[in-house]
N, C-alpha and C positions, 0 to 999 in steps of 0.2 A: 540297429533299426533306424535311429535318428540320422546316422551318417548316410545310410542308403537313401532315406527320404530326401536329404539335402542334395545328394548327388543326382538323384532323379530330377529334382526341381531345377538344378543348375543346367541340366541338359536342355531344358526348354526356356529357361529364364536367362537371357544374356545379360550379364552384369554391366558391361559398358553401355549397352542400349538403355538399361534401366537407369543408370547414372545420368545419361543424357536427358531422359524424360524427367527425372526428379529435379535436375538442374533447371530445366525449362519451367517446371512447376514452381520452383522456388522463386525464380525471376518474375514469373507472372504474379505470384502472391505479393512480392515486394512492390511491384509496379502499381498494384491496387491499394497500397498503403494499408493493408489489413493487418489486424492483430488477433484475429479469431482463429482458434484451432480448427473449428468446424469448416471455416472457409478454406483454410489450407488443405485440409483433408479432402474437401470437395474438389478443389482444383487438381490435386494430385491424382485422385481416382479417375477424374474425367480425362485427364491427359493420358493416363495409362490405358484407359479404354479406347481413346482415339488412336493410340499408338500400337494397338494390338496387331494391325496388319504389318507393321514394321517387324515386330517380334516373330510373327509367323513366317514372313518372307525370308527373314535372316536365317531362321532355323532350317527351313526346307532348302534354301539355297546352299547351306553348308553341308547338306547330305545328298546332293544330286551331282551328276556330271556337269562339267563346266558350261556347256551350251544351255542345258536346262537351268542351271544355277543363275546364269546371266538373265535369262528370261524371267525367272521367278523374282529375282532381286529388282529388276526393272519394273515389274508389275507392282511390287510392294512399295518401293521407294520413289518411283517416278509417277506411275499411272495413278496410284491412290491419292497422293497429294494434289495432282492435277484435277482429279475427279472432285475432290473436296473444294477446290477453288471454283470449279464450274457450278457446283451446288450452292456455294456461298453467294455467288454472283446472281443466282436466280431465286434464292430463298433467303429473305432477310432474317427469318427466325433462326435458321441454321447458322447464318453468319454471326449472329449475336451469341449463339450457344457455343459454337466451336472455339476451342482454345488453341488449336493447331496453327502455328505460325511458321513463317519462313525461317525464323531463327531456330525454332524447335526442330524443324525438318533438317536444317543444316547440322545441328547437334547429333541427331540420330544417324545421318549419312556418314558423318566423320567417325562416329563410334563403330558403325558396321564396317566401314572400310578399314579402320585400324584393326578390327578383329580378324578380318580376312588376311591382311598383310602379316599380322603376327602369326596366324596359323600357317601361312605359306612359308614364312621364314623358319619355322620350327620343324615342319613336316617334309620339306623338300630339300634336295641338294641346293646349296646356296650359290646363285649366280652373283656376278659383281653387283648388280642392282640390289639383290636381296641382302647381300652383305652390307651394302651402304645403308639400306633401310634399317637393318638390324642395329647397326652402330648408331643411327639417328635416334632409335627408340631405346638405346641403352640407358641404364640408370644414370651414369655419369653425364651423358648428353642432356637428359631431361633435367637433372639438377642444374647443369650449367645454363641451359636455356631459361629456366625459372629464375635463376639469380640475375642473369643479364636482363631479363624482362622486368624484374623488380627494380633494378638500378635504373632502367629506362623510364619506368613509370614514376619513380620517385623524382628523378631529374625533371621529368615533364611537369609534375605537380609543382615542384619548387620554382620552375621556370615560368609557370603560368600564374604565380601568386605574387602579389606585391609585397615586398619585404618579408619573405618566408621565414627568416630567422626570428623575427619578432611576432609574426602572425602564425601561431602554431595550432589554431583552431580552424584553419581553412578547410573548405570542402575539397573533396578529391576531384579536381577539375584539371583537365589537360587541354590546353589551347594549342592546336597543331600549328596554326598560323604564327603564333608567338614563338614556337620552336624554330620556325624557318627564319623569321625576322631577327631573332636574338639567339642564333645558333651558338655563338661563342659562349654566352652565359649558360645555355643548356649543356654544352659540352663540359664546361667547368663543373657543373653539378654532377654530370654523368660520370666523369672519371673518378670523382670522390666516392660516389655511391658504388661504383664498380669495384673500387678497392675494398670497401666494406663487404660487398658481396663475395669478393675473392677470399676474404678472411673466413666468411661463413663456409665457403666451399672447401677451404683448407681444413677446417674442423671435420667436415664430412670425409675428406680424403684420409686424414689421419685415423679417423675411426674405422673406415672400411679396410684400408690397406695395412694399417699398423695394428690397431687394437683388435679387430675382429679376425682378420686373416692370419696374423702372425702370433697374437697372444691367445685369443679365445680358442681358435681352431687347434693350436698346438699345445697350450698349457692349461686350458680349462677356465672355468668361471671365476675362481678366486683370483688368479693372476690377471684376468681381464678387469675385474673390479679395481684391483690395486693399480693397474696401468692406467685405467680411466681417471682415477683420482690424481695420479701423478701428472697426467696430461692436463687436467683442469688447473692444477696448481701452477704448472710451468707456463702453459699457453695463455691463460687469462691475462696476466699482466703484460705479456709481450704484445698480444693483439690489442689490448686496451691502449697501450702506449702508441701503437701505430695509428689507431683511429683518432686519438687526441691530437696527433700531429697534423691532421687534415685542416685546411683553411676554413672549412665549413663550420667547424666548432667555434662557438662564442662563449663568453663568460656565462651566458644564460642557458644555452643549449649545447648538448654534445650528441654525437651519433652512437653512443654506447649506453647501455641501460642505466648506469649510475646517474643520479641527478646532479652530481658535482664532479669536478675534475680530479678524480681520485682513482688511480690505476688499480688499487687494491680494494676497491669498494665491494662489499658482499654481493651486490646486485650483478656485478660483472661475472663473478664466479657462478652465480645462479644461472645466468644466461648461457654460459658455455656448457654447464651441466644440462640445461634444457635442450641445447642443440644435440648433445650426445644421446640424451634419453629419447629424443624424437627420431634421430637418424638410425639408431641401433636396430630397432625392430624392422624399420623400412629396409635396411641393408640385408638383414638376416632373411627376410621374406624374399627379397629379390635374388639373393645368392641361392636360396633353396630352389626357386623357380628356374634359375639359370642351370643349376645342376640337373634338375629334372629334364630340362630341354636338351642338355647334352646326352643324358641317358636315353632319352627318346630318339635322338638322332642316331646314336650308336646302335640302338635296337633296330631302327629302320634300315640302316646300312647293313646290319647283320642279316636281317630278313631278306633284303634285296639280294645280297650275295648268295644266300642259301637257295633262293628261288632260281637264280641264274644257274647255279650248279645242278639243281634238280631238273630244270627244263632242257639243259644242254646235253643230257646223257643220251647219246644216240645208241640204240641197241646194236652192239657189235655182232650178235648172233644173226640178226636180220640182214645186216649189211654184208657179212661174209657169205652167207647162203645165197643172197641175191647175186653177188659177184660170181660165185661158183656156177649158179644157174645161167648167168649171162655168158660165161665162158663156154658152158656146154652148148648153149644155143648157137653161139658163133661157130663152134666146131662143126655143128650139123647144118650150118647155114640156114637156120630157122628164120622164117619171116617175122617171128615174134621178137627177135633180138633188137631191132631199132626201137620198137615200142617200149621194150623193157628199159633201154638206155634213157629214153626221153622221160619216162615216168620216174626212174630212179634219180635223174638229174633234177626233176621238179621237186621231189621229196627233199633231196639234200639242199637245194636252193632255199626252200621254205624253212628248213631247219636252221640253216646258217644265217639267213637274212631276217626273215619274219620272226624267227625264234628269239632274236635279240630284243624285240619290241616288248613293251609292257602289255599292250592290248592289240588284238587283231579282230576283224569282223568275224562273226560266226560263219558267214559265207566262205571266207578264206579257209577257216578251219575245216569246213565241210569238204571243200575242194581237195584239201590235203588228205583227208580221210578217204575220199573217193579214189585218189591216185594210189594211195597205199593199198586199198582193197583190190584195185585192178592189178597192181603189181603182184600181190599175193595170189591172185587167181591164175596169173601166168605161171608163177612158180609152182603152184599146187597141181598144175596140169589138169585143171577143171574137175578135180575130184571132190570139190566143195561146192555146194549150192548155197545161195545167199538169199535171205529175206531182209531187204534193206528199206528203211524209211527215213527220209530226210526232212528237216524242218522247213516250213515256209517263212518268208520274210526274214531270212537269216542275215541279210545285209543290214538290218536295223539294230542289231545287238553286237556287243563286243565281249570278248573274254580273253584271258591270257593264252598265248600260243602253246601248242603241244600238250594240251590238258587232257584230251579225250583219247589220244592215240593208244595209251596204255591198255585200255579195255579191249580194243580190237586186236592189238598185238598179242595179248594173252589168249584171245579166242583162237587165233590161227596157230599160235605156238603149241597150245595144249589140246586143241580140238581138231586140228587138221594134220599137222606134221607127224605126230606119233603113229599114224595108221595109214594103211594103203586102202582102207575102206572108204566108201562114200560118207561124207559128213555134211552137216548142215549148221550154218551160223545165222542167228537172228540178231540183227543190229538195228535198233529203232532210236531215232532222235525226234523228239516232239516238243514244240513250244506251246505253252499256255500262258498268254500274256508275256511276262518276262521270265517265267520259270521254264528252264530247259530240263527235260527228262531224257536220260540216256539209258537204254536197256540193251544188254549184250548177253546172249545165251549161246553156248557151244556144248557139244557132247564131251563127256569125260572118258578119255582113253588111257589115262595114267593116274595112278594113285599119288603121284608126286605133284599133282596140280596145285593143291592147296599150299604146300610148302615152297615149291619152286617159284610160284607166282607171288609169294608173299612179299618179296622185296619190292617188286614193281608196284603192287597195290599199296604198300607202306609209303613208297615214294609219292604216289598219287594222293594218298590221304594226307600226307604232310603238306603238300602244296595246297590242297584245298583248305586245310586248317589255317595256313598263312594268308591265303588270298580271299577266302570267303568265310571268315569266322562267324558262325551262327547263321550262315546263309547257304548251307549246302547239306546234303546227306549222301552217304555212300555205303553200300552194303554188297556183299558177295558171299557165295557159298553154294554147295550142291543142293539141287532139288531133283530128286530121282536120279536119272542118268544124265542130267544137264548141270552145267556150271552156270550160274546166273549172277550177273553183276548189274547193279542199278545205281545210278547217280542222278541227283537233282542239283541244279545251280540257279541261284537268283542272279540273272544276268543284268548288265548295265546297258541301257539303250544308247545308241550313237548320239 
């Protein structure tokens, strides 16, 4: 119950966006130099309230087609902040009340953009750009950038402070002009801090690729704990010695946790232990997420392949019969032969070319169905009457190709071909907003209808399950002397 509640909440509450808002709230609270819990809570709740349009826009943009998603995102993340600026300029009360700033807006924009990039990198086949972005957001790259950033900041602070080795209580100030004018001194600090950062990164790499992947994954928790202790015992004095060799160390200060120049000081071992303790859960969580992403990608590719196989199954019975009819018409020099050739070529062209696409317009699918029905009428020698109804505004919606043809194929195959009597087919397609309803009825002339058509309907049902999970219905069965099939689809607008 609790897990379901959390899952439902996370569908609407985007964690990166919430993180961006809370970060801005914390910065605002610190800028006011407040120490009251009620003030902090007030700032946090007000910023969340003012940021609700961001959450709403991000949620709906993530569940709409690309064109609609761009419009929704633009309204939420561009138009709403501009409207707030206009109101603030005209209303002093609102200006003093509102906590939404350009910095906070930038935080949520970056968070939203990162979410969409991450989603695209996991749910789609990766292009070179997406592969590059995925590598940029990999755990190794993030750790590397953080370490380089730390080295840069520390070098900037030391470079901006008079006699930093003796003045250890200095404020965190970075003078950019001082970095430019005294770049040599800045670089001297930078390469030393970069070496220290590299040693931190080495501990992370040893933990990820050695202790976790080779020991924990293959030998279990006991071997992992033993290997971690061995690592701490061996690595600590080596890394401490390397740090102590740096020129930045003085008799009074050193760049390692111990307060004196002692390679084997307990504080050094505690520090390496802390690095392992902090990095281990981080690595495990990331590895699990990476495995889930791989499984999702494999599942997506499997589904995509299965859909391709399902939609490319051209009915050989229909094709062979049509060619036989065409041969007979040519022998008798019938005027229907050229029309039959044109319609058959249109059907095959649509199947081969449009059938490869993920989406086509409903209007294209309707044209395909109309050509098929016209071809079947020629083949059936007008022994079948039709009650047809086509949807309006079909060009405004899309659906996967070759999705509806199975219903009308079965109607002709089992309601027209088995008899020399006159038969009647009712085929209606109707749109109600974005809900497409398809109804197909034909007379039953064979008791094999249910069994023989089962494979085709199973094929269709499987495609609908893969393409429209929870957004479709399909039913079929005899009603009196008629076989009735009904399907509804929740279509996507163009």
